[in-house]
C-alpha positions as CSV (number, residue, x, y, z in Angstrom):
1,M,24.2,-1.7,-11.4
2,T,24.9,-0.2,-8.0
3,E,25.6,-2.4,-5.5
4,L,23.5,-2.3,-2.3
5,P,25.0,-1.1,0.8
6,A,25.1,-4.2,3.4
7,P,21.9,-4.7,5.9
8,S,24.5,-3.9,8.7
9,E,25.2,-0.5,6.7
10,A,21.5,0.3,6.6
11,P,20.5,3.0,9.7
12,V,18.9,1.9,12.7
13,W,15.5,2.3,13.5
14,T,14.2,2.8,17.1
15,P,11.2,4.4,18.4
16,D,12.1,7.0,19.5
17,G,14.7,8.3,16.5
18,A,14.6,9.9,13.6
19,N,12.6,9.4,10.5
20,L,14.2,7.3,8.2
21,V,15.6,7.1,4.6
22,V,16.9,3.9,3.5
23,H,18.8,2.4,0.5
24,A,18.7,-1.0,1.3
25,D,17.2,-4.3,-0.3
26,N,13.5,-4.1,1.3
27,A,13.5,-7.8,2.6
28,E,16.6,-7.5,4.3
29,Y,16.0,-4.7,6.0
30,L,12.6,-4.9,7.1
31,A,13.8,-8.3,9.2
32,L,16.2,-6.0,11.2
33,L,13.5,-4.1,12.1
34,P,11.0,-5.0,15.3
35,D,7.6,-6.9,15.5
36,G,4.5,-4.5,15.8
37,A,6.6,-1.4,15.2
38,F,4.1,0.8,12.4
39,T,0.3,1.7,13.0
40,M,0.4,2.6,9.1
41,I,2.1,0.4,6.5
42,Y,1.4,1.7,2.7
43,V,3.6,-0.2,-0.5
44,D,3.4,0.6,-3.8
45,P,5.4,-2.3,-5.5
46,P,6.3,-2.6,-9.4
47,F,3.5,-3.9,-11.6
48,N,3.7,-7.3,-12.6
49,T,3.5,-6.6,-16.8
50,G,4.8,-8.2,-19.3
51,R,4.0,-11.4,-22.3
52,V,1.3,-13.0,-21.4
53,Q,1.1,-16.7,-21.1
54,R,-0.9,-19.4,-19.7
55,R,-0.4,-21.5,-16.2
56,Q,-2.5,-22.5,-13.4
57,P,-2.0,-21.2,-10.0
58,T,-2.4,-23.1,-6.9
59,T,-2.7,-21.1,-3.9
60,M,-4.7,-21.1,-0.5
61,V,-7.1,-18.8,1.6
62,R,-8.3,-19.1,5.0
63,A,-10.1,-22.6,6.1
64,A,-12.9,-21.8,9.1
65,G,-13.1,-24.3,12.0
66,G,-9.7,-25.3,10.8
67,A,-11.5,-27.6,8.1
68,G,-8.5,-27.2,5.6
69,D,-5.8,-29.4,4.2
70,R,-3.0,-27.6,5.1
71,V,-1.9,-25.8,8.5
72,G,0.2,-23.1,7.5
73,F,1.3,-19.3,8.9
74,K,0.9,-19.4,13.1
75,G,-0.6,-22.4,12.7
76,K,-3.5,-21.7,11.4
77,S,-5.5,-24.4,9.2
78,Y,-5.1,-23.2,4.8
79,S,-7.6,-24.7,2.2
80,T,-5.6,-25.3,-1.4
81,V,-7.2,-23.5,-4.2
82,K,-6.8,-23.8,-7.5
83,G,-7.1,-21.3,-10.1
84,V,-9.0,-21.8,-13.8
85,L,-6.7,-21.7,-16.3
86,S,-5.9,-18.7,-17.7
87,S,-3.9,-15.7,-19.0
88,Y,-1.1,-14.5,-16.9
89,D,1.8,-12.3,-17.0
90,D,5.3,-13.6,-17.9
91,A,6.7,-12.5,-14.8
92,F,3.9,-14.7,-12.2
93,E,5.5,-17.0,-10.4
94,D,8.7,-15.2,-9.8
95,Y,6.2,-11.9,-9.0
96,W,4.1,-13.2,-6.2
97,D,7.4,-15.2,-4.9
98,F,8.6,-11.4,-4.6
99,L,6.0,-10.2,-3.4
100,A,4.7,-12.5,-0.5
101,P,7.4,-12.9,1.9
102,R,7.3,-8.8,2.1
103,L,4.1,-8.9,3.0
104,A,4.6,-11.3,5.5
105,E,6.7,-9.2,6.9
106,A,4.2,-6.7,6.8
107,W,1.8,-8.6,9.0
108,R,4.8,-9.1,11.2
109,L,5.6,-5.4,11.5
110,L,2.0,-3.8,11.8
111,A,1.6,-2.6,15.2
112,D,-2.0,-4.4,16.7
113,D,-4.1,-1.5,15.5
114,G,-2.1,-1.3,12.7
115,T,-3.5,-0.8,8.5
116,L,-1.8,-2.4,5.7
117,Y,-2.8,-0.1,2.1
118,V,-1.3,-2.5,-1.3
119,H,-1.5,0.2,-4.4
120,L,-1.6,-2.3,-7.4
121,D,-4.0,-2.4,-10.9
122,Y,-6.6,-4.5,-11.7
123,R,-3.9,-6.5,-13.8
124,E,-2.8,-8.6,-10.1
125,V,-5.1,-7.2,-7.9
126,H,-7.0,-10.1,-7.8
127,Y,-4.5,-12.6,-6.9
128,A,-2.8,-10.2,-4.0
129,K,-6.2,-10.3,-2.3
130,V,-6.6,-13.7,-2.4
131,M,-2.8,-14.1,-1.0
132,L,-3.6,-11.2,1.6
133,D,-6.8,-13.0,2.7
134,A,-4.4,-15.9,3.5
135,L,-1.8,-14.0,5.4
136,F,-4.0,-11.7,6.9
137,G,-7.5,-13.7,7.6
138,R,-10.6,-12.7,5.2
139,E,-11.9,-11.3,8.6
140,C,-9.1,-8.8,8.4
141,F,-10.0,-6.9,5.2
142,L,-11.3,-3.8,5.3
143,N,-11.6,-2.4,2.0
144,E,-10.6,-2.1,-1.7
145,I,-10.5,0.9,-2.4
146,I,-10.5,2.3,-6.0
147,W,-8.7,5.0,-7.1
148,A,-9.9,6.8,-10.0
149,Y,-8.6,9.3,-12.2
150,D,-8.8,11.0,-16.2
151,Y,-5.3,11.5,-17.5
152,G,-3.0,9.5,-19.8
153,A,-4.1,6.9,-23.2
154,R,-7.6,6.5,-24.3
155,A,-8.1,3.2,-25.4
156,K,-10.8,2.9,-28.3
157,R,-11.2,-1.7,-28.3
158,R,-12.2,-1.4,-25.2
159,W,-13.5,0.7,-21.7
160,P,-10.3,2.9,-21.0
161,A,-8.7,1.6,-18.0
162,K,-8.5,4.9,-15.4
163,H,-8.0,3.6,-12.0
164,D,-5.6,1.9,-8.9
165,N,-6.7,-0.8,-6.7
166,I,-5.6,-0.2,-3.6
167,L,-6.3,-3.3,-0.6
168,V,-7.1,-2.4,2.9
169,Y,-5.7,-5.2,5.5
170,V,-6.0,-4.5,9.2
171,K,-3.8,-6.6,11.6
172,N,-6.9,-6.5,14.4
173,P,-10.4,-6.6,12.7
174,S,-11.8,-5.7,16.3
175,G,-9.1,-2.9,17.4
176,Y,-7.8,-1.2,14.9
177,H,-7.3,3.1,14.5
178,F,-9.6,4.3,11.6
179,D,-10.4,8.1,12.3
180,S,-12.8,9.2,10.2
181,A,-12.8,13.3,11.6
182,E,-8.9,13.9,10.3
183,V,-10.6,12.6,6.9
184,D,-10.7,15.5,4.4
185,R,-14.6,15.2,3.3
186,E,-15.9,15.8,-0.5
187,P,-18.7,17.9,-2.0
188,Y,-21.8,16.3,-2.2
189,M,-23.4,15.4,-5.7
190,A,-26.5,16.2,-4.8
191,P,-26.2,18.9,-2.8
192,G,-29.8,20.1,-3.3
193,L,-30.7,16.5,-1.5
194,V,-29.2,17.2,1.9
195,T,-29.3,20.2,4.8
196,A,-27.5,23.8,4.1
197,E,-25.4,22.9,7.0
198,K,-24.3,19.0,5.3
199,A,-23.8,20.6,1.8
200,A,-21.4,23.2,4.0
201,L,-20.1,20.4,5.0
202,G,-19.6,17.5,2.9
203,K,-19.7,13.9,2.8
204,L,-17.1,11.2,4.4
205,P,-15.7,9.5,1.4
206,T,-16.5,6.4,-0.1
207,D,-14.2,3.8,-1.5
208,V,-14.0,5.0,-4.5
209,W,-11.5,7.6,-4.4
210,W,-12.1,10.4,-7.3
211,H,-8.5,12.1,-7.4
212,T,-6.0,13.1,-10.2
213,I,-2.8,12.3,-10.9
214,V,0.2,14.3,-10.3
215,S,0.5,17.3,-12.5
216,P,3.4,17.0,-15.0
217,T,3.9,20.6,-14.5
218,G,2.7,20.8,-10.9
219,R,5.0,21.6,-8.0
220,E,4.5,18.3,-6.7
221,K,6.5,16.7,-9.6
222,T,9.3,15.4,-9.0
223,G,10.2,13.5,-12.0
224,Y,10.3,10.0,-11.0
225,P,7.8,7.7,-13.2
226,T,5.7,6.2,-10.5
227,Q,4.7,9.2,-8.1
228,K,1.4,9.3,-6.8
229,P,-0.3,12.1,-5.5
230,E,-0.1,13.5,-1.6
231,G,-3.8,13.9,-1.4
232,L,-4.6,9.9,-2.0
233,L,-1.9,9.4,0.4
234,R,-2.9,12.4,3.0
235,R,-6.4,11.0,3.0
236,A,-5.3,7.3,4.0
237,V,-2.2,8.2,6.7
238,A,-4.7,10.6,8.2
239,A,-7.8,8.1,9.0
240,S,-5.8,5.0,9.5
241,S,-2.7,6.7,12.0
242,R,-2.5,9.6,14.7
243,E,-0.1,12.5,14.9
244,G,3.6,11.4,16.4
245,D,2.5,7.5,15.0
246,W,5.6,5.8,12.7
247,V,4.3,4.7,9.1
248,L,6.1,2.7,6.4
249,D,6.7,2.1,2.9
250,F,9.1,-0.3,1.7
251,F,8.3,0.6,-2.1
252,A,9.1,4.1,-1.4
253,G,9.8,5.3,-4.9
254,S,9.7,8.9,-4.8
255,G,8.9,9.6,-1.1
256,T,5.6,10.1,-1.7
257,L,4.2,8.6,2.2
258,G,7.1,10.4,4.0
259,A,6.3,13.7,3.0
260,V,2.9,13.7,3.5
261,A,3.3,11.9,7.0
262,G,6.0,14.8,7.7
263,K,3.5,17.3,6.7
264,L,0.5,15.3,9.2
265,G,3.6,15.2,12.3
266,R,3.7,11.1,11.5
267,R,7.3,9.6,11.6
268,F,8.4,7.7,8.7
269,V,10.6,5.4,7.4
270,C,10.6,4.6,3.7
271,V,13.1,2.1,1.6
272,D,14.1,1.6,-2.1
273,S,16.4,0.0,-3.8
274,N,16.3,2.3,-6.3
275,P,19.4,5.2,-6.0
276,Q,17.5,7.8,-8.0
277,A,14.6,7.2,-5.8
278,I,16.7,7.7,-3.1
279,D,18.1,10.9,-4.7
280,V,14.9,12.3,-5.2
281,M,13.8,11.4,-1.2
282,R,16.4,12.7,0.4
283,E,15.8,16.4,-1.5
284,R,12.0,15.9,-0.6
285,L,11.7,15.0,2.4
286,A,14.7,16.8,4.1
287,P,12.5,18.9,5.9
288,W,11.7,16.5,8.0
289,T,15.1,13.9,8.2
């Protein structure tokens, strides 16, 4: 197993510095970054899959009016929520112990007008929603985006799973940045029901995004197994950041966020602990680093 560089060896981020591809344990590296540095953070953490076991979890949600039974992050009041006994993946406890502190760091690193996008699948998104409600506050939940696609295996004993979930949270619900004018438009499904001008312009996307996966034979393909399509990230970056803003991905994988950010004139930090991901990103993001 390749040893990760020590935090002291990681490149130093500065507001007027260069874009960065960082080979590091993200928990250690995030602690080196200053509060409020990023307008947008996107993360696509490893999905928690494995053998099924039974477990009854306990978590907390923000309580209105200070009526909760526990005091937590930033002195806010929380109520304990006991989940019903159900089936969870084998690494459930370790997975959330792993992910929760990193998402708490994301809250710290977001600018006051910043937005977090957390990309998961149907196995974990419900638990992530409860945890993020506790970390950010339910009033900071903006959207659950459904990314729908049509490629892959075809189940015959259930409805085939053909979507991922992206939870969107803002740091400040009364002051976050969102520019719908910068977002690509979609064709109307029934163009005959709108004016010719509207049909030509297209409509603003909803919270269901239809977009194919990265083509196995397309120019965008890097060979990295969990690569996400640039079109998916382009929409989020365009809406939730401005030209010149800093964006962050600390499960960066193939570097799609960095590629999109570079093309749109944003500045980026991409962090990953996998040396194969670093090799892919250094080649892919060379024009902007």
